[in-house]
PyMOL Python script that loads the backbone (N, CA, C, O; Angstrom):
from pymol import cmd

cmd.read_pdbstr("""\
ATOM      1  N   UNK A   1      37.061 -12.453  47.121  1.00  0.00           N
ATOM      2  CA  UNK A   1      35.697 -12.299  47.565  1.00  0.00           C
ATOM      3  C   UNK A   1      34.702 -12.707  46.478  1.00  0.00           C
ATOM      4  O   UNK A   1      33.670 -13.307  46.779  1.00  0.00           O
ATOM      5  N   UNK A   2      34.999 -12.391  45.232  1.00  0.00           N
ATOM      6  CA  UNK A   2      34.079 -12.735  44.149  1.00  0.00           C
ATOM      7  C   UNK A   2      34.024 -14.243  43.919  1.00  0.00           C
ATOM      8  O   UNK A   2      33.010 -14.752  43.441  1.00  0.00           O
ATOM      9  N   UNK A   3      35.092 -14.964  44.250  1.00  0.00           N
ATOM     10  CA  UNK A   3      35.101 -16.414  44.109  1.00  0.00           C
ATOM     11  C   UNK A   3      34.119 -17.031  45.102  1.00  0.00           C
ATOM     12  O   UNK A   3      33.388 -17.962  44.767  1.00  0.00           O
ATOM     13  N   UNK A   4      34.110 -16.507  46.318  1.00  0.00           N
ATOM     14  CA  UNK A   4      33.188 -16.998  47.343  1.00  0.00           C
ATOM     15  C   UNK A   4      31.748 -16.703  46.917  1.00  0.00           C
ATOM     16  O   UNK A   4      30.871 -17.553  47.071  1.00  0.00           O
ATOM     17  N   UNK A   5      31.507 -15.528  46.391  1.00  0.00           N
ATOM     18  CA  UNK A   5      30.159 -15.171  45.923  1.00  0.00           C
ATOM     19  C   UNK A   5      29.736 -16.083  44.777  1.00  0.00           C
ATOM     20  O   UNK A   5      28.578 -16.493  44.703  1.00  0.00           O
ATOM     21  N   UNK A   6      30.662 -16.398  43.891  1.00  0.00           N
ATOM     22  CA  UNK A   6      30.370 -17.301  42.786  1.00  0.00           C
ATOM     23  C   UNK A   6      30.016 -18.693  43.274  1.00  0.00           C
ATOM     24  O   UNK A   6      29.088 -19.313  42.756  1.00  0.00           O
ATOM     25  N   UNK A   7      30.746 -19.193  44.267  1.00  0.00           N
ATOM     26  CA  UNK A   7      30.461 -20.507  44.824  1.00  0.00           C
ATOM     27  C   UNK A   7      29.092 -20.516  45.496  1.00  0.00           C
ATOM     28  O   UNK A   7      28.347 -21.488  45.378  1.00  0.00           O
ATOM     29  N   UNK A   8      28.762 -19.439  46.197  1.00  0.00           N
ATOM     30  CA  UNK A   8      27.459 -19.334  46.861  1.00  0.00           C
ATOM     31  C   UNK A   8      26.340 -19.326  45.824  1.00  0.00           C
ATOM     32  O   UNK A   8      25.317 -19.988  46.005  1.00  0.00           O
ATOM     33  N   UNK A   9      26.530 -18.590  44.752  1.00  0.00           N
ATOM     34  CA  UNK A   9      25.506 -18.522  43.703  1.00  0.00           C
ATOM     35  C   UNK A   9      25.320 -19.878  43.038  1.00  0.00           C
ATOM     36  O   UNK A   9      24.189 -20.303  42.803  1.00  0.00           O
ATOM     37  N   UNK A  10      26.414 -20.559  42.733  1.00  0.00           N
ATOM     38  CA  UNK A  10      26.330 -21.878  42.098  1.00  0.00           C
ATOM     39  C   UNK A  10      25.661 -22.873  43.050  1.00  0.00           C
ATOM     40  O   UNK A  10      24.819 -23.664  42.624  1.00  0.00           O
ATOM     41  N   UNK A  11      26.025 -22.838  44.316  1.00  0.00           N
ATOM     42  CA  UNK A  11      25.413 -23.730  45.289  1.00  0.00           C
ATOM     43  C   UNK A  11      23.923 -23.448  45.435  1.00  0.00           C
ATOM     44  O   UNK A  11      23.120 -24.378  45.511  1.00  0.00           O
ATOM     45  N   UNK A  12      23.553 -22.186  45.476  1.00  0.00           N
ATOM     46  CA  UNK A  12      22.143 -21.801  45.574  1.00  0.00           C
ATOM     47  C   UNK A  12      21.370 -22.245  44.336  1.00  0.00           C
ATOM     48  O   UNK A  12      20.257 -22.756  44.453  1.00  0.00           O
ATOM     49  N   UNK A  13      21.946 -22.056  43.162  1.00  0.00           N
ATOM     50  CA  UNK A  13      21.286 -22.483  41.920  1.00  0.00           C
ATOM     51  C   UNK A  13      21.105 -24.000  41.905  1.00  0.00           C
ATOM     52  O   UNK A  13      20.056 -24.496  41.494  1.00  0.00           O
ATOM     53  N   UNK A  14      22.112 -24.732  42.349  1.00  0.00           N
ATOM     54  CA  UNK A  14      22.029 -26.190  42.399  1.00  0.00           C
ATOM     55  C   UNK A  14      20.939 -26.635  43.365  1.00  0.00           C
ATOM     56  O   UNK A  14      20.167 -27.544  43.060  1.00  0.00           O
ATOM     57  N   UNK A  15      20.876 -25.996  44.530  1.00  0.00           N
ATOM     58  CA  UNK A  15      19.872 -26.346  45.537  1.00  0.00           C
ATOM     59  C   UNK A  15      18.469 -26.079  45.021  1.00  0.00           C
ATOM     60  O   UNK A  15      17.582 -26.912  45.205  1.00  0.00           O
ATOM     61  N   UNK A  16      18.249 -24.954  44.391  1.00  0.00           N
ATOM     62  CA  UNK A  16      16.930 -24.618  43.840  1.00  0.00           C
ATOM     63  C   UNK A  16      16.555 -25.594  42.735  1.00  0.00           C
ATOM     64  O   UNK A  16      15.410 -26.040  42.659  1.00  0.00           O
ATOM     65  N   UNK A  17      17.507 -25.924  41.887  1.00  0.00           N
ATOM     66  CA  UNK A  17      17.246 -26.873  40.801  1.00  0.00           C
ATOM     67  C   UNK A  17      16.884 -28.248  41.353  1.00  0.00           C
ATOM     68  O   UNK A  17      15.951 -28.886  40.867  1.00  0.00           O
ATOM     69  N   UNK A  18      17.608 -28.702  42.352  1.00  0.00           N
ATOM     70  CA  UNK A  18      17.341 -30.011  42.941  1.00  0.00           C
ATOM     71  C   UNK A  18      15.975 -30.018  43.618  1.00  0.00           C
ATOM     72  O   UNK A  18      15.234 -30.994  43.507  1.00  0.00           O
ATOM     73  N   UNK A  19      15.638 -28.946  44.312  1.00  0.00           N
ATOM     74  CA  UNK A  19      14.329 -28.854  44.968  1.00  0.00           C
ATOM     75  C   UNK A  19      13.206 -28.917  43.930  1.00  0.00           C
ATOM     76  O   UNK A  19      12.218 -29.624  44.126  1.00  0.00           O
ATOM     77  N   UNK A  20      13.353 -28.191  42.844  1.00  0.00           N
ATOM     78  CA  UNK A  20      12.327 -28.200  41.796  1.00  0.00           C
ATOM     79  C   UNK A  20      12.167 -29.591  41.181  1.00  0.00           C
ATOM     80  O   UNK A  20      11.050 -30.013  40.884  1.00  0.00           O
ATOM     81  N   UNK A  21      13.269 -30.296  40.992  1.00  0.00           N
ATOM     82  CA  UNK A  21      13.193 -31.653  40.457  1.00  0.00           C
ATOM     83  C   UNK A  21      12.482 -32.587  41.418  1.00  0.00           C
ATOM     84  O   UNK A  21      11.686 -33.429  41.001  1.00  0.00           O
ATOM     85  N   UNK A  22      12.770 -32.439  42.711  1.00  0.00           N
ATOM     86  CA  UNK A  22      12.114 -33.284  43.702  1.00  0.00           C
ATOM     87  C   UNK A  22      10.614 -33.014  43.764  1.00  0.00           C
ATOM     88  O   UNK A  22       9.823 -33.948  43.887  1.00  0.00           O
ATOM     89  N   UNK A  23      10.220 -31.757  43.681  1.00  0.00           N
ATOM     90  CA  UNK A  23       8.803 -31.414  43.681  1.00  0.00           C
ATOM     91  C   UNK A  23       8.126 -31.977  42.435  1.00  0.00           C
ATOM     92  O   UNK A  23       7.008 -32.485  42.514  1.00  0.00           O
ATOM     93  N   UNK A  24       8.791 -31.890  41.298  1.00  0.00           N
ATOM     94  CA  UNK A  24       8.245 -32.431  40.058  1.00  0.00           C
ATOM     95  C   UNK A  24       8.039 -33.944  40.177  1.00  0.00           C
ATOM     96  O   UNK A  24       7.000 -34.467  39.773  1.00  0.00           O
ATOM     97  N   UNK A  25       9.027 -34.639  40.729  1.00  0.00           N
ATOM     98  CA  UNK A  25       8.911 -36.097  40.905  1.00  0.00           C
ATOM     99  C   UNK A  25       7.779 -36.448  41.869  1.00  0.00           C
ATOM    100  O   UNK A  25       7.038 -37.403  41.638  1.00  0.00           O
ATOM    101  N   UNK A  26       7.647 -35.675  42.951  1.00  0.00           N
ATOM    102  CA  UNK A  26       6.576 -35.924  43.910  1.00  0.00           C
ATOM    103  C   UNK A  26       5.217 -35.759  43.244  1.00  0.00           C
ATOM    104  O   UNK A  26       4.305 -36.550  43.487  1.00  0.00           O
ATOM    105  N   UNK A  27       5.077 -34.744  42.414  1.00  0.00           N
ATOM    106  CA  UNK A  27       3.818 -34.537  41.702  1.00  0.00           C
ATOM    107  C   UNK A  27       3.538 -35.659  40.717  1.00  0.00           C
ATOM    108  O   UNK A  27       2.388 -36.067  40.557  1.00  0.00           O
ATOM    109  N   UNK A  28       4.568 -36.163  40.058  1.00  0.00           N
ATOM    110  CA  UNK A  28       4.394 -37.282  39.139  1.00  0.00           C
ATOM    111  C   UNK A  28       3.935 -38.525  39.892  1.00  0.00           C
ATOM    112  O   UNK A  28       3.056 -39.248  39.423  1.00  0.00           O
ATOM    113  N   UNK A  29       4.524 -38.774  41.048  1.00  0.00           N
ATOM    114  CA  UNK A  29       4.140 -39.934  41.847  1.00  0.00           C
ATOM    115  C   UNK A  29       2.687 -39.799  42.297  1.00  0.00           C
ATOM    116  O   UNK A  29       1.930 -40.768  42.248  1.00  0.00           O
ATOM    117  N   UNK A  30       2.296 -38.605  42.733  1.00  0.00           N
ATOM    118  CA  UNK A  30       0.912 -38.391  43.162  1.00  0.00           C
ATOM    119  C   UNK A  30      -0.061 -38.636  42.015  1.00  0.00           C
ATOM    120  O   UNK A  30      -1.131 -39.214  42.207  1.00  0.00           O
ATOM    121  N   UNK A  31       0.318 -38.196  40.832  1.00  0.00           N
ATOM    122  CA  UNK A  31      -0.529 -38.391  39.660  1.00  0.00           C
ATOM    123  C   UNK A  31      -0.683 -39.874  39.328  1.00  0.00           C
ATOM    124  O   UNK A  31      -1.783 -40.338  39.029  1.00  0.00           O
ATOM    125  N   UNK A  32       0.410 -40.604  39.382  1.00  0.00           N
ATOM    126  CA  UNK A  32       0.368 -42.038  39.088  1.00  0.00           C
ATOM    127  C   UNK A  32      -0.447 -42.774  40.145  1.00  0.00           C
ATOM    128  O   UNK A  32      -1.230 -43.665  39.816  1.00  0.00           O
ATOM    129  N   UNK A  33      -0.269 -42.407  41.409  1.00  0.00           N
ATOM    130  CA  UNK A  33      -1.046 -43.042  42.475  1.00  0.00           C
ATOM    131  C   UNK A  33      -2.538 -42.784  42.285  1.00  0.00           C
ATOM    132  O   UNK A  33      -3.354 -43.682  42.495  1.00  0.00           O
ATOM    133  N   UNK A  34      -2.896 -41.575  41.893  1.00  0.00           N
ATOM    134  CA  UNK A  34      -4.306 -41.256  41.658  1.00  0.00           C
ATOM    135  C   UNK A  34      -4.847 -42.082  40.498  1.00  0.00           C
ATOM    136  O   UNK A  34      -5.981 -42.558  40.549  1.00  0.00           O
ATOM    137  N   UNK A  35      -4.046 -42.254  39.461  1.00  0.00           N
ATOM    138  CA  UNK A  35      -4.465 -43.046  38.310  1.00  0.00           C
ATOM    139  C   UNK A  35      -4.690 -44.504  38.709  1.00  0.00           C
ATOM    140  O   UNK A  35      -5.658 -45.130  38.277  1.00  0.00           O
ATOM    141  N   UNK A  36      -3.794 -45.038  39.533  1.00  0.00           N
ATOM    142  CA  UNK A  36      -3.945 -46.412  39.994  1.00  0.00           C
ATOM    143  C   UNK A  36      -5.201 -46.539  40.851  1.00  0.00           C
ATOM    144  O   UNK A  36      -5.940 -47.516  40.729  1.00  0.00           O
ATOM    145  N   UNK A  37      -5.445 -45.555  41.719  1.00  0.00           N
ATOM    146  CA  UNK A  37      -6.647 -45.589  42.557  1.00  0.00           C
ATOM    147  C   UNK A  37      -7.917 -45.605  41.705  1.00  0.00           C
ATOM    148  O   UNK A  37      -8.865 -46.326  42.013  1.00  0.00           O
ATOM    149  N   UNK A  38      -7.934 -44.818  40.647  1.00  0.00           N
ATOM    150  CA  UNK A  38      -9.100 -44.778  39.763  1.00  0.00           C
ATOM    151  C   UNK A  38      -9.303 -46.134  39.093  1.00  0.00           C
ATOM    152  O   UNK A  38     -10.426 -46.634  39.024  1.00  0.00           O
ATOM    153  N   UNK A  39      -8.223 -46.723  38.604  1.00  0.00           N
ATOM    154  CA  UNK A  39      -8.333 -48.029  37.949  1.00  0.00           C
ATOM    155  C   UNK A  39      -8.827 -49.101  38.922  1.00  0.00           C
ATOM    156  O   UNK A  39      -9.664 -49.931  38.565  1.00  0.00           O
ATOM    157  N   UNK A  40      -8.308 -49.082  40.147  1.00  0.00           N
ATOM    158  CA  UNK A  40      -8.751 -50.067  41.143  1.00  0.00           C
ATOM    159  C   UNK A  40     -10.215 -49.862  41.505  1.00  0.00           C
ATOM    160  O   UNK A  40     -10.947 -50.832  41.699  1.00  0.00           O
ATOM    161  N   UNK A  41     -10.646 -48.615  41.597  1.00  0.00           N
ATOM    162  CA  UNK A  41     -12.051 -48.344  41.910  1.00  0.00           C
ATOM    163  C   UNK A  41     -12.946 -48.821  40.767  1.00  0.00           C
ATOM    164  O   UNK A  41     -14.003 -49.402  41.013  1.00  0.00           O
ATOM    165  N   UNK A  42     -12.538 -48.582  39.531  1.00  0.00           N
ATOM    166  CA  UNK A  42     -13.332 -49.067  38.393  1.00  0.00           C
ATOM    167  C   UNK A  42     -13.436 -50.587  38.415  1.00  0.00           C
ATOM    168  O   UNK A  42     -14.505 -51.148  38.173  1.00  0.00           O
ATOM    169  N   UNK A  43     -12.332 -51.242  38.702  1.00  0.00           N
ATOM    170  CA  UNK A  43     -12.334 -52.699  38.750  1.00  0.00           C
ATOM    171  C   UNK A  43     -13.226 -53.187  39.887  1.00  0.00           C
ATOM    172  O   UNK A  43     -13.988 -54.140  39.717  1.00  0.00           O
ATOM    173  N   UNK A  44     -13.135 -52.540  41.038  1.00  0.00           N
ATOM    174  CA  UNK A  44     -13.965 -52.925  42.179  1.00  0.00           C
ATOM    175  C   UNK A  44     -15.443 -52.711  41.874  1.00  0.00           C
ATOM    176  O   UNK A  44     -16.283 -53.526  42.254  1.00  0.00           O
ATOM    177  N   UNK A  45     -15.761 -51.610  41.185  1.00  0.00           N
ATOM    178  CA  UNK A  45     -17.153 -51.322  40.847  1.00  0.00           C
ATOM    179  C   UNK A  45     -17.722 -52.334  39.852  1.00  0.00           C
ATOM    180  O   UNK A  45     -18.937 -52.524  39.810  1.00  0.00           O
ATOM    181  N   UNK A  46     -16.889 -52.978  39.063  1.00  0.00           N
ATOM    182  CA  UNK A  46     -17.355 -53.958  38.099  1.00  0.00           C
ATOM    183  C   UNK A  46     -17.656 -55.311  38.735  1.00  0.00           C
ATOM    184  O   UNK A  46     -18.423 -56.092  38.172  1.00  0.00           O
ATOM    185  N   UNK A  47     -17.080 -55.601  39.878  1.00  0.00           N
ATOM    186  CA  UNK A  47     -17.267 -56.910  40.504  1.00  0.00           C
ATOM    187  C   UNK A  47     -18.731 -57.244  40.797  1.00  0.00           C
ATOM    188  O   UNK A  47     -19.153 -58.356  40.480  1.00  0.00           O
ATOM    189  N   UNK A  48     -19.521 -56.353  41.381  1.00  0.00           N
ATOM    190  CA  UNK A  48     -20.924 -56.713  41.628  1.00  0.00           C
ATOM    191  C   UNK A  48     -21.690 -56.995  40.329  1.00  0.00           C
ATOM    192  O   UNK A  48     -22.574 -57.851  40.312  1.00  0.00           O
ATOM    193  N   UNK A  49     -21.367 -56.298  39.263  1.00  0.00           N
ATOM    194  CA  UNK A  49     -22.035 -56.518  37.980  1.00  0.00           C
ATOM    195  C   UNK A  49     -21.752 -57.924  37.465  1.00  0.00           C
ATOM    196  O   UNK A  49     -22.663 -58.592  36.975  1.00  0.00           O
ATOM    197  N   UNK A  50     -20.542 -58.374  37.562  1.00  0.00           N
ATOM    198  CA  UNK A  50     -20.196 -59.719  37.092  1.00  0.00           C
ATOM    199  C   UNK A  50     -20.851 -60.769  37.971  1.00  0.00           C
ATOM    200  O   UNK A  50     -21.336 -61.784  37.470  1.00  0.00           O
ATOM    201  N   UNK A  51     -20.867 -60.539  39.254  1.00  0.00           N
ATOM    202  CA  UNK A  51     -21.447 -61.526  40.175  1.00  0.00           C
ATOM    203  C   UNK A  51     -22.956 -61.647  39.965  1.00  0.00           C
ATOM    204  O   UNK A  51     -23.500 -62.751  40.003  1.00  0.00           O
ATOM    205  N   UNK A  52     -23.625 -60.537  39.748  1.00  0.00           N
ATOM    206  CA  UNK A  52     -25.084 -60.592  39.591  1.00  0.00           C
ATOM    207  C   UNK A  52     -25.490 -61.215  38.255  1.00  0.00           C
ATOM    208  O   UNK A  52     -26.591 -61.750  38.131  1.00  0.00           O
ATOM    209  N   UNK A  53     -24.609 -61.149  37.259  1.00  0.00           N
ATOM    210  CA  UNK A  53     -24.915 -61.718  35.954  1.00  0.00           C
ATOM    211  C   UNK A  53     -24.455 -63.165  35.850  1.00  0.00           C
ATOM    212  O   UNK A  53     -24.685 -63.816  34.830  1.00  0.00           O
ATOM    213  N   UNK A  54     -23.818 -63.667  36.879  1.00  0.00           N
ATOM    214  CA  UNK A  54     -23.365 -65.057  36.847  1.00  0.00           C
ATOM    215  C   UNK A  54     -22.098 -65.240  36.048  1.00  0.00           C
ATOM    216  O   UNK A  54     -21.787 -66.355  35.630  1.00  0.00           O
ATOM    217  N   UNK A  55     -21.367 -64.182  35.829  1.00  0.00           N
ATOM    218  CA  UNK A  55     -20.097 -64.266  35.091  1.00  0.00           C
ATOM    219  C   UNK A  55     -18.984 -64.375  36.123  1.00  0.00           C
ATOM    220  O   UNK A  55     -18.801 -63.483  36.950  1.00  0.00           O
ATOM    221  N   UNK A  56     -18.256 -65.457  36.067  1.00  0.00           N
ATOM    222  CA  UNK A  56     -17.143 -65.653  37.001  1.00  0.00           C
ATOM    223  C   UNK A  56     -15.859 -65.775  36.202  1.00  0.00           C
ATOM    224  O   UNK A  56     -15.746 -66.598  35.294  1.00  0.00           O
ATOM    225  N   UNK A  57     -14.907 -64.950  36.554  1.00  0.00           N
ATOM    226  CA  UNK A  57     -13.630 -64.970  35.873  1.00  0.00           C
ATOM    227  C   UNK A  57     -12.578 -65.403  36.861  1.00  0.00           C
ATOM    228  O   UNK A  57     -12.445 -64.809  37.931  1.00  0.00           O
ATOM    229  N   UNK A  58     -11.837 -66.419  36.521  1.00  0.00           N
ATOM    230  CA  UNK A  58     -10.801 -66.928  37.447  1.00  0.00           C
ATOM    231  C   UNK A  58      -9.519 -66.170  37.261  1.00  0.00           C
ATOM    232  O   UNK A  58      -8.532 -66.447  37.943  1.00  0.00           O
TER     233      UNK A  58
END
""", "prot")
cmd.dss("prot")
cmd.show_as("cartoon", "prot")
cmd.util.cbc("prot")
cmd.orient("prot")
């Protein structure tokens, strides 16, 4: 009986650990996506400034 309980505990610990890792990765992806969005918005906001000043970058 204790062997079965041990297997259940190990399986539960593994499942919790895997879930926590997946949540951590999801949060990292969200953070990176937000960073990319900010960079793209900054770049987009600069376009009218370059166009109005006659600066064209190919």
